[in-house]
All heavy atoms as atom14 arrays in JSON, in Angstrom:
{
  "sequence": "MNTALDESPTTSYARVEEILDGYGTDSVVGRYIRQAAPDIHESVARVPAHGPTRLG",
  "atom14_mask": [
    [1, 1, 1, 1, 1, 1, 1, 1, 0, 0, 0, 0, 0, 0],
    [1, 1, 1, 1, 1, 1, 1, 1, 0, 0, 0, 0, 0, 0],
    [1, 1, 1, 1, 1, 1, 1, 0, 0, 0, 0, 0, 0, 0],
    [1, 1, 1, 1, 1, 0, 0, 0, 0, 0, 0, 0, 0, 0],
    [1, 1, 1, 1, 1, 1, 1, 1, 0, 0, 0, 0, 0, 0],
    [1, 1, 1, 1, 1, 1, 1, 1, 0, 0, 0, 0, 0, 0],
    [1, 1, 1, 1, 1, 1, 1, 1, 1, 0, 0, 0, 0, 0],
    [1, 1, 1, 1, 1, 1, 0, 0, 0, 0, 0, 0, 0, 0],
    [1, 1, 1, 1, 1, 1, 1, 0, 0, 0, 0, 0, 0, 0],
    [1, 1, 1, 1, 1, 1, 1, 0, 0, 0, 0, 0, 0, 0],
    [1, 1, 1, 1, 1, 1, 1, 0, 0, 0, 0, 0, 0, 0],
    [1, 1, 1, 1, 1, 1, 0, 0, 0, 0, 0, 0, 0, 0],
    [1, 1, 1, 1, 1, 1, 1, 1, 1, 1, 1, 1, 0, 0],
    [1, 1, 1, 1, 1, 0, 0, 0, 0, 0, 0, 0, 0, 0],
    [1, 1, 1, 1, 1, 1, 1, 1, 1, 1, 1, 0, 0, 0],
    [1, 1, 1, 1, 1, 1, 1, 0, 0, 0, 0, 0, 0, 0],
    [1, 1, 1, 1, 1, 1, 1, 1, 1, 0, 0, 0, 0, 0],
    [1, 1, 1, 1, 1, 1, 1, 1, 1, 0, 0, 0, 0, 0],
    [1, 1, 1, 1, 1, 1, 1, 1, 0, 0, 0, 0, 0, 0],
    [1, 1, 1, 1, 1, 1, 1, 1, 0, 0, 0, 0, 0, 0],
    [1, 1, 1, 1, 1, 1, 1, 1, 0, 0, 0, 0, 0, 0],
    [1, 1, 1, 1, 0, 0, 0, 0, 0, 0, 0, 0, 0, 0],
    [1, 1, 1, 1, 1, 1, 1, 1, 1, 1, 1, 1, 0, 0],
    [1, 1, 1, 1, 0, 0, 0, 0, 0, 0, 0, 0, 0, 0],
    [1, 1, 1, 1, 1, 1, 1, 0, 0, 0, 0, 0, 0, 0],
    [1, 1, 1, 1, 1, 1, 1, 1, 0, 0, 0, 0, 0, 0],
    [1, 1, 1, 1, 1, 1, 0, 0, 0, 0, 0, 0, 0, 0],
    [1, 1, 1, 1, 1, 1, 1, 0, 0, 0, 0, 0, 0, 0],
    [1, 1, 1, 1, 1, 1, 1, 0, 0, 0, 0, 0, 0, 0],
    [1, 1, 1, 1, 0, 0, 0, 0, 0, 0, 0, 0, 0, 0],
    [1, 1, 1, 1, 1, 1, 1, 1, 1, 1, 1, 0, 0, 0],
    [1, 1, 1, 1, 1, 1, 1, 1, 1, 1, 1, 1, 0, 0],
    [1, 1, 1, 1, 1, 1, 1, 1, 0, 0, 0, 0, 0, 0],
    [1, 1, 1, 1, 1, 1, 1, 1, 1, 1, 1, 0, 0, 0],
    [1, 1, 1, 1, 1, 1, 1, 1, 1, 0, 0, 0, 0, 0],
    [1, 1, 1, 1, 1, 0, 0, 0, 0, 0, 0, 0, 0, 0],
    [1, 1, 1, 1, 1, 0, 0, 0, 0, 0, 0, 0, 0, 0],
    [1, 1, 1, 1, 1, 1, 1, 0, 0, 0, 0, 0, 0, 0],
    [1, 1, 1, 1, 1, 1, 1, 1, 0, 0, 0, 0, 0, 0],
    [1, 1, 1, 1, 1, 1, 1, 1, 0, 0, 0, 0, 0, 0],
    [1, 1, 1, 1, 1, 1, 1, 1, 1, 1, 0, 0, 0, 0],
    [1, 1, 1, 1, 1, 1, 1, 1, 1, 0, 0, 0, 0, 0],
    [1, 1, 1, 1, 1, 1, 0, 0, 0, 0, 0, 0, 0, 0],
    [1, 1, 1, 1, 1, 1, 1, 0, 0, 0, 0, 0, 0, 0],
    [1, 1, 1, 1, 1, 0, 0, 0, 0, 0, 0, 0, 0, 0],
    [1, 1, 1, 1, 1, 1, 1, 1, 1, 1, 1, 0, 0, 0],
    [1, 1, 1, 1, 1, 1, 1, 0, 0, 0, 0, 0, 0, 0],
    [1, 1, 1, 1, 1, 1, 1, 0, 0, 0, 0, 0, 0, 0],
    [1, 1, 1, 1, 1, 0, 0, 0, 0, 0, 0, 0, 0, 0],
    [1, 1, 1, 1, 1, 1, 1, 1, 1, 1, 0, 0, 0, 0],
    [1, 1, 1, 1, 0, 0, 0, 0, 0, 0, 0, 0, 0, 0],
    [1, 1, 1, 1, 1, 1, 1, 0, 0, 0, 0, 0, 0, 0],
    [1, 1, 1, 1, 1, 1, 1, 0, 0, 0, 0, 0, 0, 0],
    [1, 1, 1, 1, 1, 1, 1, 1, 1, 1, 1, 0, 0, 0],
    [1, 1, 1, 1, 1, 1, 1, 1, 0, 0, 0, 0, 0, 0],
    [1, 1, 1, 1, 0, 0, 0, 0, 0, 0, 0, 0, 0, 0]
  ],
  "atom14_positions": [
    [[0.88, -1.22, 0.03], [0.05, 0.0, 0.0], [0.88, 1.28, -0.05], [0.31, 2.31, 0.03], [-0.96, 0.01, 1.29], [-2.02, -1.05, 1.2], [-3.07, -1.07, -0.29], [-3.99, 0.46, -0.14], [0.0, 0.0, 0.0], [0.0, 0.0, 0.0], [0.0, 0.0, 0.0], [0.0, 0.0, 0.0], [0.0, 0.0, 0.0], [0.0, 0.0, 0.0]],
    [[2.14, 1.17, -0.07], [2.95, 2.3, -0.14], [3.79, 2.42, -1.45], [4.73, 3.11, -1.56], [4.03, 2.25, 1.08], [4.89, 1.07, 1.06], [4.81, 0.27, 0.19], [5.79, 0.98, 1.99], [0.0, 0.0, 0.0], [0.0, 0.0, 0.0], [0.0, 0.0, 0.0], [0.0, 0.0, 0.0], [0.0, 0.0, 0.0], [0.0, 0.0, 0.0]],
    [[3.2, 1.76, -2.51], [3.78, 1.88, -3.77], [2.68, 2.1, -4.79], [1.71, 1.32, -4.83], [4.56, 0.54, -4.19], [5.56, 0.36, -3.18], [5.3, 0.73, -5.52], [0.0, 0.0, 0.0], [0.0, 0.0, 0.0], [0.0, 0.0, 0.0], [0.0, 0.0, 0.0], [0.0, 0.0, 0.0], [0.0, 0.0, 0.0], [0.0, 0.0, 0.0]],
    [[2.85, 3.12, -5.65], [1.88, 3.46, -6.62], [1.88, 2.53, -7.76], [2.81, 1.68, -7.93], [2.05, 4.92, -7.09], [0.0, 0.0, 0.0], [0.0, 0.0, 0.0], [0.0, 0.0, 0.0], [0.0, 0.0, 0.0], [0.0, 0.0, 0.0], [0.0, 0.0, 0.0], [0.0, 0.0, 0.0], [0.0, 0.0, 0.0], [0.0, 0.0, 0.0]],
    [[1.0, 2.64, -8.66], [0.95, 1.71, -9.86], [2.18, 1.88, -10.68], [2.65, 0.98, -11.31], [-0.26, 2.13, -10.75], [-1.6, 1.71, -10.23], [-2.74, 2.14, -11.17], [-1.7, 0.22, -10.12], [0.0, 0.0, 0.0], [0.0, 0.0, 0.0], [0.0, 0.0, 0.0], [0.0, 0.0, 0.0], [0.0, 0.0, 0.0], [0.0, 0.0, 0.0]],
    [[2.82, 3.17, -10.71], [4.04, 3.24, -11.45], [5.28, 2.96, -10.67], [6.51, 3.24, -11.02], [4.2, 4.74, -11.96], [4.32, 5.77, -10.86], [4.32, 5.33, -9.62], [4.32, 6.95, -11.13], [0.0, 0.0, 0.0], [0.0, 0.0, 0.0], [0.0, 0.0, 0.0], [0.0, 0.0, 0.0], [0.0, 0.0, 0.0], [0.0, 0.0, 0.0]],
    [[5.1, 2.24, -9.47], [6.18, 1.76, -8.61], [6.84, 2.88, -7.86], [7.86, 2.59, -7.17], [7.09, 0.82, -9.31], [6.46, -0.4, -9.82], [7.45, -1.44, -10.36], [8.59, -1.32, -9.99], [6.98, -2.29, -11.08], [0.0, 0.0, 0.0], [0.0, 0.0, 0.0], [0.0, 0.0, 0.0], [0.0, 0.0, 0.0], [0.0, 0.0, 0.0]],
    [[6.31, 4.09, -7.86], [6.91, 5.15, -7.1], [6.37, 5.14, -5.61], [5.24, 4.65, -5.45], [6.6, 6.52, -7.69], [5.23, 6.75, -7.64], [0.0, 0.0, 0.0], [0.0, 0.0, 0.0], [0.0, 0.0, 0.0], [0.0, 0.0, 0.0], [0.0, 0.0, 0.0], [0.0, 0.0, 0.0], [0.0, 0.0, 0.0], [0.0, 0.0, 0.0]],
    [[7.11, 5.6, -4.68], [6.65, 5.5, -3.28], [5.42, 6.45, -3.13], [5.24, 7.53, -3.82], [7.75, 6.21, -2.46], [8.97, 6.07, -3.35], [8.44, 6.11, -4.83], [0.0, 0.0, 0.0], [0.0, 0.0, 0.0], [0.0, 0.0, 0.0], [0.0, 0.0, 0.0], [0.0, 0.0, 0.0], [0.0, 0.0, 0.0], [0.0, 0.0, 0.0]],
    [[4.52, 6.14, -2.3], [3.27, 6.85, -2.03], [2.78, 6.62, -0.64], [3.36, 5.81, 0.1], [2.23, 6.57, -3.06], [1.14, 7.45, -2.98], [1.67, 5.1, -2.91], [0.0, 0.0, 0.0], [0.0, 0.0, 0.0], [0.0, 0.0, 0.0], [0.0, 0.0, 0.0], [0.0, 0.0, 0.0], [0.0, 0.0, 0.0], [0.0, 0.0, 0.0]],
    [[1.78, 7.23, -0.26], [1.15, 7.04, 1.07], [-0.02, 6.13, 0.88], [-0.56, 5.9, -0.15], [0.7, 8.31, 1.69], [-0.4, 8.85, 0.9], [1.75, 9.35, 1.86], [0.0, 0.0, 0.0], [0.0, 0.0, 0.0], [0.0, 0.0, 0.0], [0.0, 0.0, 0.0], [0.0, 0.0, 0.0], [0.0, 0.0, 0.0], [0.0, 0.0, 0.0]],
    [[-0.39, 5.48, 1.99], [-1.57, 4.61, 1.92], [-2.88, 5.41, 1.56], [-3.66, 4.94, 0.89], [-1.81, 3.92, 3.33], [-2.03, 4.77, 4.37], [0.0, 0.0, 0.0], [0.0, 0.0, 0.0], [0.0, 0.0, 0.0], [0.0, 0.0, 0.0], [0.0, 0.0, 0.0], [0.0, 0.0, 0.0], [0.0, 0.0, 0.0], [0.0, 0.0, 0.0]],
    [[-2.91, 6.68, 1.98], [-4.08, 7.56, 1.66], [-4.16, 7.79, 0.19], [-5.18, 7.63, -0.46], [-3.97, 8.9, 2.48], [-4.13, 8.69, 3.88], [-3.0, 8.47, 4.72], [-5.44, 8.63, 4.49], [-3.19, 8.31, 6.07], [-5.53, 8.51, 5.91], [-4.37, 8.3, 6.69], [-4.55, 8.13, 7.95], [0.0, 0.0, 0.0], [0.0, 0.0, 0.0]],
    [[-2.97, 8.09, -0.49], [-2.95, 8.35, -1.94], [-3.2, 7.03, -2.63], [-3.87, 7.04, -3.74], [-1.55, 8.88, -2.3], [0.0, 0.0, 0.0], [0.0, 0.0, 0.0], [0.0, 0.0, 0.0], [0.0, 0.0, 0.0], [0.0, 0.0, 0.0], [0.0, 0.0, 0.0], [0.0, 0.0, 0.0], [0.0, 0.0, 0.0], [0.0, 0.0, 0.0]],
    [[-2.73, 5.91, -2.08], [-3.01, 4.61, -2.83], [-4.43, 4.23, -2.77], [-4.98, 3.78, -3.76], [-2.09, 3.55, -2.14], [-2.15, 2.22, -2.83], [-1.62, 2.27, -4.25], [-1.8, 0.97, -4.91], [-2.54, 0.69, -5.94], [-3.11, 1.72, -6.55], [-2.62, -0.5, -6.44], [0.0, 0.0, 0.0], [0.0, 0.0, 0.0], [0.0, 0.0, 0.0]],
    [[-5.08, 4.49, -1.62], [-6.51, 4.18, -1.48], [-7.31, 5.12, -2.52], [-8.19, 4.54, -3.28], [-7.02, 4.37, -0.12], [-8.54, 4.51, -0.02], [-6.52, 3.33, 0.86], [0.0, 0.0, 0.0], [0.0, 0.0, 0.0], [0.0, 0.0, 0.0], [0.0, 0.0, 0.0], [0.0, 0.0, 0.0], [0.0, 0.0, 0.0], [0.0, 0.0, 0.0]],
    [[-6.98, 6.31, -2.62], [-7.55, 7.14, -3.62], [-7.3, 6.69, -5.08], [-8.24, 6.73, -5.88], [-7.11, 8.64, -3.46], [-7.72, 9.23, -2.25], [-9.18, 9.28, -2.24], [-9.86, 9.62, -3.31], [-9.82, 8.95, -1.14], [0.0, 0.0, 0.0], [0.0, 0.0, 0.0], [0.0, 0.0, 0.0], [0.0, 0.0, 0.0], [0.0, 0.0, 0.0]],
    [[-6.11, 6.28, -5.33], [-5.74, 5.74, -6.72], [-6.59, 4.51, -6.98], [-7.08, 4.41, -8.12], [-4.28, 5.39, -6.64], [-3.72, 4.96, -7.95], [-2.23, 4.71, -7.94], [-1.82, 3.99, -7.05], [-1.49, 5.28, -8.77], [0.0, 0.0, 0.0], [0.0, 0.0, 0.0], [0.0, 0.0, 0.0], [0.0, 0.0, 0.0], [0.0, 0.0, 0.0]],
    [[-6.81, 3.64, -5.97], [-7.64, 2.45, -6.25], [-9.11, 2.88, -6.46], [-9.73, 2.4, -7.37], [-7.53, 1.51, -5.0], [-6.12, 0.85, -4.92], [-8.59, 0.46, -5.03], [-5.78, 0.2, -3.68], [0.0, 0.0, 0.0], [0.0, 0.0, 0.0], [0.0, 0.0, 0.0], [0.0, 0.0, 0.0], [0.0, 0.0, 0.0], [0.0, 0.0, 0.0]],
    [[-9.59, 3.86, -5.64], [-10.94, 4.2, -5.8], [-11.18, 4.95, -7.15], [-12.21, 4.71, -7.82], [-11.32, 5.13, -4.73], [-11.47, 4.55, -3.27], [-11.74, 5.57, -2.27], [-12.53, 3.45, -3.36], [0.0, 0.0, 0.0], [0.0, 0.0, 0.0], [0.0, 0.0, 0.0], [0.0, 0.0, 0.0], [0.0, 0.0, 0.0], [0.0, 0.0, 0.0]],
    [[-10.16, 5.72, -7.63], [-10.23, 6.38, -8.95], [-10.34, 5.28, -10.06], [-11.03, 5.41, -11.04], [-9.1, 7.25, -9.16], [-9.17, 8.56, -8.39], [-10.29, 8.87, -7.88], [-8.14, 9.23, -8.3], [0.0, 0.0, 0.0], [0.0, 0.0, 0.0], [0.0, 0.0, 0.0], [0.0, 0.0, 0.0], [0.0, 0.0, 0.0], [0.0, 0.0, 0.0]],
    [[-9.52, 4.22, -9.9], [-9.46, 3.2, -10.94], [-10.67, 2.3, -10.96], [-11.12, 1.94, -12.13], [0.0, 0.0, 0.0], [0.0, 0.0, 0.0], [0.0, 0.0, 0.0], [0.0, 0.0, 0.0], [0.0, 0.0, 0.0], [0.0, 0.0, 0.0], [0.0, 0.0, 0.0], [0.0, 0.0, 0.0], [0.0, 0.0, 0.0], [0.0, 0.0, 0.0]],
    [[-11.15, 1.99, -9.84], [-12.37, 0.97, -9.69], [-13.66, 1.72, -9.57], [-14.75, 1.03, -9.86], [-12.18, -0.09, -8.66], [-11.08, -1.02, -9.01], [-9.77, -0.88, -8.54], [-11.34, -2.23, -9.73], [-8.7, -1.79, -8.86], [-10.37, -3.13, -9.95], [-9.04, -2.86, -9.56], [-8.11, -3.76, -9.81], [0.0, 0.0, 0.0], [0.0, 0.0, 0.0]],
    [[-13.67, 2.9, -9.07], [-14.97, 3.51, -8.78], [-15.37, 3.26, -7.41], [-15.17, 2.14, -6.84], [0.0, 0.0, 0.0], [0.0, 0.0, 0.0], [0.0, 0.0, 0.0], [0.0, 0.0, 0.0], [0.0, 0.0, 0.0], [0.0, 0.0, 0.0], [0.0, 0.0, 0.0], [0.0, 0.0, 0.0], [0.0, 0.0, 0.0], [0.0, 0.0, 0.0]],
    [[-15.93, 4.24, -6.7], [-16.25, 4.15, -5.24], [-17.39, 3.18, -5.06], [-17.53, 2.63, -3.96], [-16.64, 5.49, -4.72], [-17.71, 6.14, -5.43], [-15.45, 6.47, -4.68], [0.0, 0.0, 0.0], [0.0, 0.0, 0.0], [0.0, 0.0, 0.0], [0.0, 0.0, 0.0], [0.0, 0.0, 0.0], [0.0, 0.0, 0.0], [0.0, 0.0, 0.0]],
    [[-18.3, 2.97, -6.01], [-19.43, 2.07, -5.89], [-19.15, 0.69, -6.41], [-20.12, -0.11, -6.36], [-20.65, 2.74, -6.5], [-21.1, 3.92, -5.78], [-20.9, 3.99, -4.49], [-21.59, 4.88, -6.39], [0.0, 0.0, 0.0], [0.0, 0.0, 0.0], [0.0, 0.0, 0.0], [0.0, 0.0, 0.0], [0.0, 0.0, 0.0], [0.0, 0.0, 0.0]],
    [[-17.99, 0.4, -6.83], [-17.77, -1.03, -7.34], [-17.49, -1.83, -6.09], [-17.49, -1.47, -4.96], [-16.47, -0.95, -8.28], [-15.25, -0.71, -7.38], [0.0, 0.0, 0.0], [0.0, 0.0, 0.0], [0.0, 0.0, 0.0], [0.0, 0.0, 0.0], [0.0, 0.0, 0.0], [0.0, 0.0, 0.0], [0.0, 0.0, 0.0], [0.0, 0.0, 0.0]],
    [[-17.42, -3.16, -6.37], [-17.18, -4.1, -5.24], [-15.89, -3.74, -4.66], [-15.77, -3.74, -3.38], [-17.16, -5.6, -5.75], [-16.72, -6.52, -4.71], [-18.6, -5.98, -6.23], [0.0, 0.0, 0.0], [0.0, 0.0, 0.0], [0.0, 0.0, 0.0], [0.0, 0.0, 0.0], [0.0, 0.0, 0.0], [0.0, 0.0, 0.0], [0.0, 0.0, 0.0]],
    [[-14.81, -3.55, -5.4], [-13.51, -3.19, -4.9], [-13.54, -1.87, -4.16], [-13.04, -1.73, -3.03], [-12.43, -3.1, -6.05], [-11.16, -2.64, -5.54], [-12.22, -4.47, -6.64], [0.0, 0.0, 0.0], [0.0, 0.0, 0.0], [0.0, 0.0, 0.0], [0.0, 0.0, 0.0], [0.0, 0.0, 0.0], [0.0, 0.0, 0.0], [0.0, 0.0, 0.0]],
    [[-14.25, -0.89, -4.78], [-14.34, 0.43, -4.04], [-15.0, 0.4, -2.81], [-14.51, 0.96, -1.8], [0.0, 0.0, 0.0], [0.0, 0.0, 0.0], [0.0, 0.0, 0.0], [0.0, 0.0, 0.0], [0.0, 0.0, 0.0], [0.0, 0.0, 0.0], [0.0, 0.0, 0.0], [0.0, 0.0, 0.0], [0.0, 0.0, 0.0], [0.0, 0.0, 0.0]],
    [[-16.1, -0.34, -2.67], [-16.77, -0.51, -1.41], [-15.95, -1.14, -0.37], [-15.86, -0.73, 0.82], [-18.11, -1.26, -1.57], [-19.1, -0.48, -2.35], [-20.57, -1.04, -2.31], [-20.58, -2.41, -2.67], [-20.83, -2.85, -3.92], [-21.04, -1.87, -4.9], [-20.9, -4.15, -4.18], [0.0, 0.0, 0.0], [0.0, 0.0, 0.0], [0.0, 0.0, 0.0]],
    [[-15.19, -2.22, -0.75], [-14.29, -2.9, 0.15], [-13.18, -2.03, 0.65], [-12.89, -1.93, 1.86], [-13.81, -4.17, -0.46], [-12.74, -4.82, 0.44], [-13.15, -5.61, 1.55], [-11.36, -4.61, 0.27], [-12.2, -6.14, 2.42], [-10.51, -5.15, 1.12], [-10.84, -5.92, 2.14], [-9.87, -6.41, 2.96], [0.0, 0.0, 0.0], [0.0, 0.0, 0.0]],
    [[-12.45, -1.32, -0.28], [-11.43, -0.47, 0.09], [-11.85, 0.64, 0.98], [-11.16, 0.91, 1.91], [-10.78, 0.05, -1.17], [-9.95, -0.98, -1.9], [-9.77, 1.21, -0.89], [-8.77, -1.61, -1.11], [0.0, 0.0, 0.0], [0.0, 0.0, 0.0], [0.0, 0.0, 0.0], [0.0, 0.0, 0.0], [0.0, 0.0, 0.0], [0.0, 0.0, 0.0]],
    [[-13.04, 1.17, 0.7], [-13.46, 2.25, 1.61], [-13.77, 1.71, 3.0], [-13.49, 2.36, 3.95], [-14.79, 2.87, 1.09], [-14.52, 3.91, -0.1], [-15.74, 4.64, -0.5], [-16.73, 3.8, -1.06], [-17.97, 3.67, -0.78], [-18.52, 4.44, 0.23], [-18.8, 2.85, -1.43], [0.0, 0.0, 0.0], [0.0, 0.0, 0.0], [0.0, 0.0, 0.0]],
    [[-14.28, 0.54, 3.14], [-14.55, -0.07, 4.42], [-13.26, -0.42, 5.1], [-13.08, -0.28, 6.32], [-15.36, -1.35, 4.22], [-15.75, -2.06, 5.55], [-16.5, -3.37, 5.24], [-16.91, -3.63, 4.19], [-16.81, -4.09, 6.36], [0.0, 0.0, 0.0], [0.0, 0.0, 0.0], [0.0, 0.0, 0.0], [0.0, 0.0, 0.0], [0.0, 0.0, 0.0]],
    [[-12.31, -0.94, 4.32], [-11.04, -1.33, 4.91], [-10.0, -0.24, 5.16], [-8.97, -0.49, 5.86], [-10.41, -2.43, 3.95], [0.0, 0.0, 0.0], [0.0, 0.0, 0.0], [0.0, 0.0, 0.0], [0.0, 0.0, 0.0], [0.0, 0.0, 0.0], [0.0, 0.0, 0.0], [0.0, 0.0, 0.0], [0.0, 0.0, 0.0], [0.0, 0.0, 0.0]],
    [[-10.24, 0.9, 4.52], [-9.24, 1.98, 4.6], [-8.7, 2.36, 6.08], [-7.47, 2.42, 6.21], [-9.76, 3.26, 4.0], [0.0, 0.0, 0.0], [0.0, 0.0, 0.0], [0.0, 0.0, 0.0], [0.0, 0.0, 0.0], [0.0, 0.0, 0.0], [0.0, 0.0, 0.0], [0.0, 0.0, 0.0], [0.0, 0.0, 0.0], [0.0, 0.0, 0.0]],
    [[-9.51, 2.43, 7.08], [-8.97, 2.68, 8.38], [-7.95, 1.59, 8.82], [-6.92, 1.93, 9.39], [-10.18, 2.74, 9.27], [-11.3, 3.12, 8.41], [-11.02, 2.45, 7.11], [0.0, 0.0, 0.0], [0.0, 0.0, 0.0], [0.0, 0.0, 0.0], [0.0, 0.0, 0.0], [0.0, 0.0, 0.0], [0.0, 0.0, 0.0], [0.0, 0.0, 0.0]],
    [[-8.28, 0.43, 8.6], [-7.43, -0.69, 8.99], [-6.19, -0.72, 8.14], [-4.99, -1.0, 8.64], [-8.13, -2.04, 8.84], [-9.24, -2.27, 9.89], [-9.07, -1.77, 11.03], [-10.16, -2.88, 9.56], [0.0, 0.0, 0.0], [0.0, 0.0, 0.0], [0.0, 0.0, 0.0], [0.0, 0.0, 0.0], [0.0, 0.0, 0.0], [0.0, 0.0, 0.0]],
    [[-6.35, -0.36, 6.87], [-5.12, -0.29, 5.96], [-4.19, 0.74, 6.49], [-2.99, 0.57, 6.61], [-5.54, 0.02, 4.6], [-6.26, -1.1, 3.93], [-4.33, 0.5, 3.69], [-6.95, -0.85, 2.59], [0.0, 0.0, 0.0], [0.0, 0.0, 0.0], [0.0, 0.0, 0.0], [0.0, 0.0, 0.0], [0.0, 0.0, 0.0], [0.0, 0.0, 0.0]],
    [[-4.69, 1.98, 6.72], [-3.8, 3.11, 7.31], [-3.17, 2.79, 8.6], [-2.08, 3.01, 8.79], [-4.67, 4.41, 7.34], [-5.26, 4.78, 6.08], [-4.56, 4.84, 4.85], [-6.51, 5.15, 5.73], [-5.49, 5.11, 3.9], [-6.57, 5.38, 4.42], [0.0, 0.0, 0.0], [0.0, 0.0, 0.0], [0.0, 0.0, 0.0], [0.0, 0.0, 0.0]],
    [[-3.89, 2.17, 9.46], [-3.43, 1.75, 10.74], [-2.29, 0.7, 10.65], [-1.2, 0.84, 11.31], [-4.6, 1.15, 11.59], [-4.29, 1.12, 13.12], [-5.48, 0.59, 13.75], [-6.5, 1.31, 13.84], [-5.44, -0.6, 14.33], [0.0, 0.0, 0.0], [0.0, 0.0, 0.0], [0.0, 0.0, 0.0], [0.0, 0.0, 0.0], [0.0, 0.0, 0.0]],
    [[-2.46, -0.22, 9.73], [-1.37, -1.23, 9.6], [-0.15, -0.69, 8.89], [0.95, -0.96, 9.42], [-1.97, -2.36, 8.59], [-3.06, -3.03, 9.22], [0.0, 0.0, 0.0], [0.0, 0.0, 0.0], [0.0, 0.0, 0.0], [0.0, 0.0, 0.0], [0.0, 0.0, 0.0], [0.0, 0.0, 0.0], [0.0, 0.0, 0.0], [0.0, 0.0, 0.0]],
    [[-0.35, 0.18, 7.98], [0.85, 0.84, 7.3], [1.63, 1.61, 8.39], [2.83, 1.64, 8.35], [0.39, 1.75, 6.12], [1.45, 2.63, 5.61], [-0.15, 0.85, 5.03], [0.0, 0.0, 0.0], [0.0, 0.0, 0.0], [0.0, 0.0, 0.0], [0.0, 0.0, 0.0], [0.0, 0.0, 0.0], [0.0, 0.0, 0.0], [0.0, 0.0, 0.0]],
    [[0.9, 2.32, 9.2], [1.53, 3.17, 10.28], [2.35, 2.26, 11.24], [3.36, 2.73, 11.87], [0.56, 3.94, 10.99], [0.0, 0.0, 0.0], [0.0, 0.0, 0.0], [0.0, 0.0, 0.0], [0.0, 0.0, 0.0], [0.0, 0.0, 0.0], [0.0, 0.0, 0.0], [0.0, 0.0, 0.0], [0.0, 0.0, 0.0], [0.0, 0.0, 0.0]],
    [[1.99, 1.01, 11.4], [2.65, 0.11, 12.35], [3.93, -0.51, 11.77], [4.79, -1.0, 12.55], [1.75, -0.96, 12.87], [0.75, -0.52, 13.87], [0.07, -1.72, 14.58], [-0.43, -2.73, 13.57], [-1.73, -2.85, 13.26], [-2.58, -2.08, 13.72], [-2.09, -3.82, 12.39], [0.0, 0.0, 0.0], [0.0, 0.0, 0.0], [0.0, 0.0, 0.0]],
    [[4.07, -0.57, 10.48], [5.1, -1.26, 9.77], [6.25, -0.32, 9.59], [6.01, 0.79, 9.03], [4.66, -1.88, 8.53], [5.88, -2.5, 7.68], [3.52, -2.91, 8.7], [0.0, 0.0, 0.0], [0.0, 0.0, 0.0], [0.0, 0.0, 0.0], [0.0, 0.0, 0.0], [0.0, 0.0, 0.0], [0.0, 0.0, 0.0], [0.0, 0.0, 0.0]],
    [[7.52, -0.56, 10.05], [8.6, 0.33, 9.89], [8.89, 0.46, 8.42], [8.83, -0.49, 7.65], [9.76, -0.33, 10.64], [9.24, -1.49, 11.29], [7.83, -1.75, 10.81], [0.0, 0.0, 0.0], [0.0, 0.0, 0.0], [0.0, 0.0, 0.0], [0.0, 0.0, 0.0], [0.0, 0.0, 0.0], [0.0, 0.0, 0.0], [0.0, 0.0, 0.0]],
    [[9.31, 1.66, 8.0], [9.74, 1.86, 6.55], [11.17, 1.43, 6.38], [12.06, 1.9, 6.97], [9.63, 3.32, 6.3], [0.0, 0.0, 0.0], [0.0, 0.0, 0.0], [0.0, 0.0, 0.0], [0.0, 0.0, 0.0], [0.0, 0.0, 0.0], [0.0, 0.0, 0.0], [0.0, 0.0, 0.0], [0.0, 0.0, 0.0], [0.0, 0.0, 0.0]],
    [[11.31, 0.39, 5.55], [12.57, -0.15, 5.28], [12.95, -0.03, 3.75], [13.86, -0.64, 3.25], [12.72, -1.71, 5.58], [12.63, -1.94, 7.11], [13.6, -1.6, 7.98], [11.59, -2.48, 7.86], [13.16, -1.91, 9.15], [12.05, -2.46, 9.1], [0.0, 0.0, 0.0], [0.0, 0.0, 0.0], [0.0, 0.0, 0.0], [0.0, 0.0, 0.0]],
    [[12.16, 0.71, 3.08], [12.33, 0.91, 1.65], [11.64, -0.26, 0.9], [11.06, -1.16, 1.58], [0.0, 0.0, 0.0], [0.0, 0.0, 0.0], [0.0, 0.0, 0.0], [0.0, 0.0, 0.0], [0.0, 0.0, 0.0], [0.0, 0.0, 0.0], [0.0, 0.0, 0.0], [0.0, 0.0, 0.0], [0.0, 0.0, 0.0], [0.0, 0.0, 0.0]],
    [[11.58, -0.2, -0.44], [10.84, -1.23, -1.16], [11.57, -2.57, -1.08], [12.8, -2.68, -0.94], [10.99, -0.66, -2.58], [12.0, 0.4, -2.68], [12.18, 0.88, -1.24], [0.0, 0.0, 0.0], [0.0, 0.0, 0.0], [0.0, 0.0, 0.0], [0.0, 0.0, 0.0], [0.0, 0.0, 0.0], [0.0, 0.0, 0.0], [0.0, 0.0, 0.0]],
    [[10.77, -3.54, -0.92], [11.2, -4.9, -0.91], [10.34, -5.84, -1.89], [9.25, -5.52, -2.16], [11.15, -5.57, 0.51], [9.74, -5.53, 0.88], [11.94, -4.82, 1.53], [0.0, 0.0, 0.0], [0.0, 0.0, 0.0], [0.0, 0.0, 0.0], [0.0, 0.0, 0.0], [0.0, 0.0, 0.0], [0.0, 0.0, 0.0], [0.0, 0.0, 0.0]],
    [[11.03, -6.82, -2.39], [10.24, -7.72, -3.26], [10.4, -9.09, -2.71], [11.47, -9.51, -2.38], [10.85, -7.65, -4.69], [10.62, -6.27, -5.3], [10.73, -6.29, -6.82], [10.58, -4.99, -7.35], [9.45, -4.5, -7.88], [8.28, -5.28, -7.92], [9.42, -3.29, -8.37], [0.0, 0.0, 0.0], [0.0, 0.0, 0.0], [0.0, 0.0, 0.0]],
    [[9.31, -9.79, -2.78], [9.32, -11.17, -2.35], [9.57, -12.08, -3.66], [9.1, -11.77, -4.7], [8.04, -11.64, -1.77], [7.64, -10.91, -0.5], [6.24, -11.3, 0.0], [8.68, -11.1, 0.56], [0.0, 0.0, 0.0], [0.0, 0.0, 0.0], [0.0, 0.0, 0.0], [0.0, 0.0, 0.0], [0.0, 0.0, 0.0], [0.0, 0.0, 0.0]],
    [[10.21, -13.11, -3.49], [10.37, -14.07, -4.57], [11.76, -14.33, -5.03], [12.79, -14.0, -4.83], [0.0, 0.0, 0.0], [0.0, 0.0, 0.0], [0.0, 0.0, 0.0], [0.0, 0.0, 0.0], [0.0, 0.0, 0.0], [0.0, 0.0, 0.0], [0.0, 0.0, 0.0], [0.0, 0.0, 0.0], [0.0, 0.0, 0.0], [0.0, 0.0, 0.0]]
  ]
}
């Protein structure tokens, strides 16, 4: 949630807005993201910033 579609760093707030802009606020994804946004932001705030990492 801290990387934009173009792989640049971003905030969880900007990423949520990017998702809502892409899917629409009334889509299934949009409704879920709006509902989950407080938990998303809370989780991102708890994870230390270590820079981008890739699994695999």
